[in-house]
C-alpha positions in Angstrom: 3.3 10.4 -16.4 -0.1 11.3 -15.0 -2.5 8.5 -14.2 -6.1 9.1 -14.1 -8.1 8.4 -10.9 -10.1 5.8 -12.9 -6.9 4.1 -13.9 -5.8 4.0 -10.2 -9.1 2.5 -9.2 -8.8 -0.3 -11.8 -5.3 -1.2 -10.6 -6.4 -1.2 -7.0 -9.3 -3.6 -7.9 -7.1 -6.1 -9.6 -7.8 -9.7 -8.5 -5.2 -11.0 -6.1 -3.6 -14.4 -6.9 -3.6 -15.2 -3.2 -6.6 -17.6 -3.4 -4.5 -19.8 -5.7 -1.4 -19.9 -3.6 -0.6 -23.1 -1.8 0.1 -23.2 2.0 3.8 -23.7 1.1 3.8 -20.6 -1.1 2.1 -18.6 1.7 5.1 -19.4 3.9 7.9 -18.8 1.5 10.1 -15.9 2.4 10.5 -13.0 -0.1 13.9 -11.9 -1.1 13.0 -8.2 -1.1 11.2 -7.8 2.2 12.6 -10.9 4.0 9.0 -11.6 5.1 6.8 -14.5 4.3 4.5 -14.1 1.3 1.6 -14.0 3.7 3.1 -11.2 5.8 4.0 -9.3 2.7 0.5 -9.6 1.3 -1.0 -8.6 4.7 1.4 -5.6 4.9 0.2 -4.4 1.5 -3.4 -5.0 2.4 -3.0 -3.3 5.7 -1.4 -0.1 4.5 -4.1 0.8 1.9 -6.3 2.6 4.5 -3.4 4.5 6.3 -2.0 5.6 2.9 -5.5 6.8 2.0 -5.6 8.8 5.1 -2.2 10.4 4.2 -3.6 11.2 0.7 -6.6 12.9 2.2 -4.3 14.9 4.6 -2.1 16.1 1.8 -5.1 17.0 -0.4 -6.5 19.0 2.5 -3.3 20.8 3.1 -2.9 19.1 6.5 0.0 16.7 6.0 1.7 16.4 9.4 5.2 15.8 8.1 6.3 14.2 11.4 6.7 10.6 10.3 10.3 9.5 9.9 11.6 6.7 7.7 13.1 5.1 10.8 9.6 5.0 12.5 8.1 3.6 9.3 10.7 0.8 9.3 10.0 0.1 12.9 6.2 -0.1 12.3 6.8 -2.4 9.3 9.1 -4.7 11.4 6.5 -4.8 14.2 3.7 -5.6 11.7 5.8 -8.5 10.3 6.1 -10.0 13.8 2.5 -9.3 14.8 1.0 -10.9 11.7 3.5 -13.7 11.1 0.6 -16.2 11.3 -2.0 -14.2 9.3 -4.4 -16.2 7.2 -5.2 -15.9 3.6 -8.9 -15.2 4.3 -8.2 -12.3 6.7 -5.6 -10.9 4.3 -8.0 -11.0 1.3 -10.8 -9.4 3.4 -8.4 -6.6 4.6 -7.3 -6.1 0.9 -10.9 -5.8 -0.3 -11.7 -3.2 2.5 -8.5 -1.3 1.8 -9.1 -1.2 -1.9 -12.6 0.2 -1.4 -11.3 2.9 0.9 -8.4 3.8 -1.5 -10.7 3.9 -4.5 -13.2 6.1 -2.7 -10.4 8.4 -1.6 -9.1 8.8 -5.1 -12.5 9.1 -6.6 -13.3 12.0 -4.2 -10.4 14.2 -5.1 -10.6 17.2 -7.3 -7.8 18.3 -9.7 -6.9 21.0 -7.3 -6.7 18.6 -4.4 -4.6 16.2 -6.5 -2.1 19.1 -7.1 -1.9 20.1 -3.4 1.4 19.2 -1.8 2.6 18.6 1.7 5.4 16.9 3.6 4.6 13.4 4.8 8.1 12.1 5.8 10.7 14.0 7.7 13.7 14.8 5.6 12.0 14.2 2.2 10.7 16.8 -0.1 6.9 17.6 -0.2 4.7 15.5 -2.4 1.4 16.2 -4.1 -1.6 14.1 -3.3 -1.2 12.7 -6.8 2.4 11.7 -6.1 1.3 10.0 -2.9 -1.3 8.0 -4.9 1.3 7.0 -7.5 4.2 6.2 -5.1 2.4 5.3 -1.9 -0.3 3.2 -3.5 0.5 2.1 -7.1 4.3 1.7 -7.0 4.0 0.2 -3.5 1.4 -2.3 -4.8 3.6 -3.1 -7.9 6.7 -3.6 -5.8 5.1 -6.0 -3.3 3.1 -7.9 -5.9 6.3 -8.3 -7.9 8.1 -9.6 -4.9 5.3 -12.1 -4.2 5.2 -13.3 -7.8 8.9 -13.7 -7.9 8.9 -15.7 -4.7 6.2 -18.1 -5.8 7.4 -18.3 -9.4 4.4 -16.8 -11.1 
């Protein structure tokens, strides 16, 4: 199912429920990621810009294809350790900045660029820029938001 760039921008701009979470909620550990809610939220906020860079690379026909799933897992584990004490305020600001970047990236793509494909991850089939938007941004957002909501009971 094709999602329009404007639909993607609306989803990226959704208000985060983070301001309403208690300190206890922020520290709860998610079942899916095995990270605290705070680290999970920071991870999601922090990957918006790098994923936007990947989208631009695929759209320009310059996807490097040299990133492995193992390296990605290592980077995520390192992030969880490095940002174990992240604050809500820094995470919210990072999210705002990342959403602006992602929305501008999506907004700037033509139909031809959305249809351009390239290999991002070693061992996986090529993806179009549109598929990176859907899977790298939207599904990723939905999965982590869902995990946070399940963990805090909202």
